[in-house]
C-alpha positions in Angstrom: -15.7 18.4 -3.2 -13.2 15.9 -1.5 -10.3 16.9 -3.4 -8.9 18.8 -0.4 -10.3 16.2 2.3 -8.2 13.6 4.2 -9.7 10.1 4.0 -8.9 8.5 7.5 -8.7 4.8 6.4 -9.5 2.5 9.4 -8.9 -1.4 8.0 -10.9 -3.5 10.7 -11.3 -7.0 11.7 -13.3 -7.5 15.0 -12.2 -4.3 16.3 -14.5 -4.1 19.3 -14.6 -1.1 21.7 -11.0 0.1 20.2 -12.7 0.5 16.6 -15.0 3.3 17.9 -12.2 4.8 19.8 -10.2 5.0 16.9 -13.1 6.4 14.7 -13.8 9.0 17.2 -10.2 10.1 17.6 -10.1 12.7 14.8 -13.0 14.8 16.4 -11.5 14.3 20.0 -8.1 15.7 18.5 -9.9 18.7 17.0 -9.2 18.4 13.4 -11.6 20.6 11.3 -14.5 18.8 10.5 -14.6 19.8 6.8 -11.1 18.5 6.4 -11.6 14.8 6.7 -13.8 11.8 6.6 -13.7 8.3 8.1 -13.6 5.2 6.0 -13.8 1.8 7.7 -13.0 -1.2 5.6 -14.2 -4.0 7.5 -13.0 -7.5 6.9 -16.0 -9.5 7.6 -16.1 -9.0 11.2 -18.1 -11.1 13.5 -18.4 -8.9 16.6 -20.7 -6.4 15.2 -18.3 -3.6 16.0 -18.6 -2.1 12.5 -22.4 -2.3 12.5 -22.3 -0.2 15.8 -20.6 3.0 14.3 -22.7 6.1 13.7 -23.1 7.7 10.5 -21.2 10.7 11.7 -18.8 11.5 14.4 -19.0 14.0 17.1 -18.1 16.8 14.8 -20.3 16.0 12.0 -17.6 14.3 9.8 -19.0 11.4 7.7 -18.3 7.8 8.7 -18.6 5.1 5.6 -18.5 1.5 6.4 -17.4 -0.7 3.7 -18.0 -4.4 4.8 -16.1 -7.2 2.9 -18.3 -10.3 2.2 -15.4 -12.4 3.2 -12.0 -11.9 5.1 -9.7 -10.7 2.3 -6.6 -10.7 4.6 -4.8 -8.0 6.3 -3.0 -6.6 3.6 -5.5 -7.2 0.9 -7.7 -4.9 2.9 -5.5 -2.0 3.1 -5.7 -2.1 -0.8 -9.3 -2.1 -0.7 -9.4 0.9 1.8 -7.2 2.8 -0.9 -9.5 2.0 -3.8 -12.6 3.2 -1.8 -10.7 6.4 -1.0 -9.8 6.7 -4.8 -13.5 6.0 -5.8 -15.1 8.4 -3.4 -12.8 11.1 -4.8 -10.4 11.9 -1.8 -7.5 13.8 -2.3 -5.3 12.6 0.6 -5.3 9.5 2.7 -3.9 8.3 6.2 -4.4 4.9 7.6 -5.3 4.5 11.2 -5.0 0.7 12.5 -7.6 -0.1 15.2 -6.8 0.9 18.5 -4.6 4.0 17.1 -5.5 7.6 17.1 -5.1 10.8 15.5 -3.0 13.1 17.6 -3.6 16.9 17.7 -4.1 19.1 14.5 -0.9 18.4 12.7 -2.8 16.4 10.0 -4.0 19.7 8.4 -0.6 21.3 8.8 1.1 18.3 7.0 -1.5 18.5 4.4 -1.1 22.2 3.9 2.5 21.8 3.8 2.1 19.1 0.9 0.1 21.4 -1.1 2.5 24.4 -0.9 5.2 21.9 -2.0 3.3 19.7 -4.5 4.5 16.7 -2.6 3.1 13.4 -3.0 4.1 12.1 0.4 4.0 13.9 4.0 5.4 12.2 6.8 5.3 13.2 10.5 6.4 11.6 13.7 4.2 9.5 15.9 3.7 9.1 19.7 4.0 5.7 21.0 1.8 5.0 23.9 0.6 2.2 26.2 -2.7 0.3 26.4 -4.0 3.0 28.9 -2.5 5.9 26.2 0.1 6.7 28.8 2.8 8.2 26.4 6.2 6.3 26.0 8.2 8.1 23.5 8.0 9.9 20.1 9.1 8.1 17.1 10.3 8.6 13.8 11.9 12.0 14.4 13.9 13.5 11.7 16.2 16.4 12.0 14.9 18.0 8.6 17.3 20.8 7.4 15.9 23.1 5.1 12.5 24.4 4.5 11.7 22.8 1.3 10.7 19.4 0.5 12.7 16.9 -1.3 12.5 14.7 -4.5 11.4 10.9 -3.9 14.9 9.8 -5.2 17.0 12.4 -3.2 14.8 11.3 0.2 15.5 7.6 -0.7 19.3 8.2 -1.0 19.1 9.9 2.5 17.1 7.3 4.1 16.7 3.3 3.0 20.0 3.7 1.0 21.9 4.6 4.1 19.9 2.3 6.5 17.1 4.5 8.0 13.4 3.1 7.8 11.7 6.5 7.5 8.8 5.6 5.1 6.4 3.9 7.9 4.4 3.2 9.7 1.3 4.1 7.7 -0.4 5.9 10.6 2.2 8.7 10.3 2.2 8.9 6.5 -0.2 11.1 4.6 -0.6 10.2 0.9 -1.8 12.5 -2.2 -4.1 10.4 -4.0 -4.8 13.1 -6.9 -1.7 12.6 -8.7 -2.5 9.2 -10.7 -0.3 7.1 -9.0 -1.8 4.2 -7.1 -0.9 3.1 -3.6 -0.8 -0.6 -3.5 0.5 -3.2 -1.1 2.0 -6.8 -1.6 -0.3 -9.3 0.4 2.4 -11.9 -0.2 5.0 -9.9 2.0 3.4 -8.7 5.0 6.4 -7.7 7.1 7.4 -4.3 5.4 5.1 -3.9 2.7 4.2 -0.5 3.7 7.9 0.7 3.5 8.1 -0.7 0.1 5.0 0.4 -1.3 5.4 4.0 0.0 8.9 4.1 -1.4 7.6 2.9 -5.0 4.4 5.1 -4.7 6.8 8.2 -4.1 9.1 7.5 -6.8 6.0 6.7 -9.4 3.9 10.0 -8.1 6.9 12.2 -8.5 5.9 14.8 -6.1 8.5 14.7 -3.5 8.4 14.6 0.0 7.7 16.9 3.0 7.9 16.4 6.8 6.4 17.9 9.7 8.3 17.5 13.1 5.1 17.2 15.0 3.3 14.0 16.2 0.2 13.4 13.9 -1.0 10.0 15.3 -0.6 7.9 18.6 0.7 4.1 17.8 -0.7 1.8 20.7 1.6 -0.7 21.7 -0.4 -3.9 22.6 0.1 -7.5 22.3 -0.8 -9.3 19.0 0.3 -6.4 16.8 2.2 -7.6 13.5 5.7 -6.6 14.4 5.5 -7.5 18.1 5.7 -11.4 17.3 8.7 -10.9 15.0 12.3 -11.9 16.2 14.8 -9.0 15.9 16.8 -10.8 13.3 13.9 -11.5 11.2 13.0 -7.6 11.5 16.5 -6.7 10.3 16.5 -9.2 7.2 13.1 -7.7 6.2 14.6 -4.2 6.6 17.6 -5.1 4.5 15.4 -6.7 1.6 13.2 -3.5 1.5 16.2 -1.3 1.3 17.7 -3.4 -1.5 14.5 -3.6 -3.4 13.5 0.0 -3.3 17.2 1.3 -4.0 17.1 -1.0 -7.2 13.7 0.3 -8.3 14.8 3.9 -8.0 18.3 3.1 -9.2 19.6 4.3 -6.1 23.1 2.6 -4.9 22.8 1.3 -1.4 25.7 2.4 0.8 26.5 -0.9 2.3 29.0 0.4 4.9 26.3 2.9 6.1 23.7 0.4 6.1 25.7 -2.2 8.3 26.4 0.7 10.9 22.6 1.6 11.1 21.7 -1.9 11.3 24.2 -2.1 14.2 22.4 0.6 15.8 19.0 -0.9 15.3 20.1 -4.4 16.3 21.2 -3.1 19.7 17.9 -1.3 20.0 15.9 -4.1 19.0 17.7 -6.7 21.6 18.0 -4.0 24.6 21.8 -3.8 24.2 23.1 -7.3 23.0 26.0 -6.1 20.9 27.2 -9.4 20.1 24.0 -10.4 18.4 23.7 -7.1 16.6 27.2 -7.6 15.3 26.5 -11.3 14.3 23.3 -10.4 12.6 24.2 -7.2 10.9 27.4 -9.1 9.5 25.3 -12.0 8.1 23.0 -9.6 6.4 25.4 -7.0 5.0 29.2 -8.4 4.5 30.5 -5.0 4.3 32.5 -3.5 7.2 30.4 -1.0 9.0 31.4 2.8 8.4 32.5 3.8 12.2 32.3 7.4 11.2 28.5 7.0 10.4 27.9 5.0 13.4 29.6 7.9 15.5 27.5 10.3 13.8 24.3 8.5 14.6 25.0 8.1 18.2 26.0 11.9 18.3 22.6 12.8 16.6 20.8 10.6 19.2 22.6 12.4 21.9 22.0 15.8 20.8 18.8 15.6 18.9 17.0 12.6 20.4 17.0 11.0 16.7 20.0 9.7 14.7 18.3 10.5 11.5 19.2 13.8 9.4 17.8 14.8 6.2 18.9 17.5 4.2 16.4 19.2 1.9 
């Protein structure tokens, strides 16, 4: 009965009031109650936040709480959440971290698009908000040309192989769990394990990728989130590692001149315009000379479409 339902997975540790807000967000967004259930994997919290959750949300959708006897660690708890969803027979899964929210009813549109295309991964944009939920910007927008989906290999060749980090974050990815492939993350490498695991899952599942140009979640920018404590150079180094590993696994050749150009753009963004630092860091990570033509295209797309990333289906 859950084969067409979305499991909204909420890994939690001492989530406080934000946990209840996250769990309630699907109902508040108006997602049809027969389309989803909430699964909270509580990582041995001590604040009672998981215990205070109701059995159902405001629309009557079930809320299941799985309590860990001990803290498994952040990423291992993600893996447990996916395992629970698989055991319960859900066909689809979306992650929401504590404090993040479902946004609108795009989730069901994305699921239906995946079903129509036979896709194993649906990706959408997401809205970044501040602590008070005031919108800041819409992130991970893609100019998706074509009405169909893409094979996993073709999508990787147009994303990671050219320096575009388009597989994450988890709160804007919808995974199909019914194909036999198992989504799993590496607890020993937390920095971008979501990107790499998603790329590997998509390749193994073999169902392809679809995109919805509509925010499906709201990502709350707040102190203490994992990447907020990373230095820009460390983030870029982690990006390159994921690009190379994913390309190697899929036997796709990385386009290093385009990756270098993309890193220049990302480095300038992360450093708020420090071009000298972006140049030095990108050169240390990717010795190839940047493709200036590619950089020009990225800048033009950003100017015209408010996103540098274009994918041709």
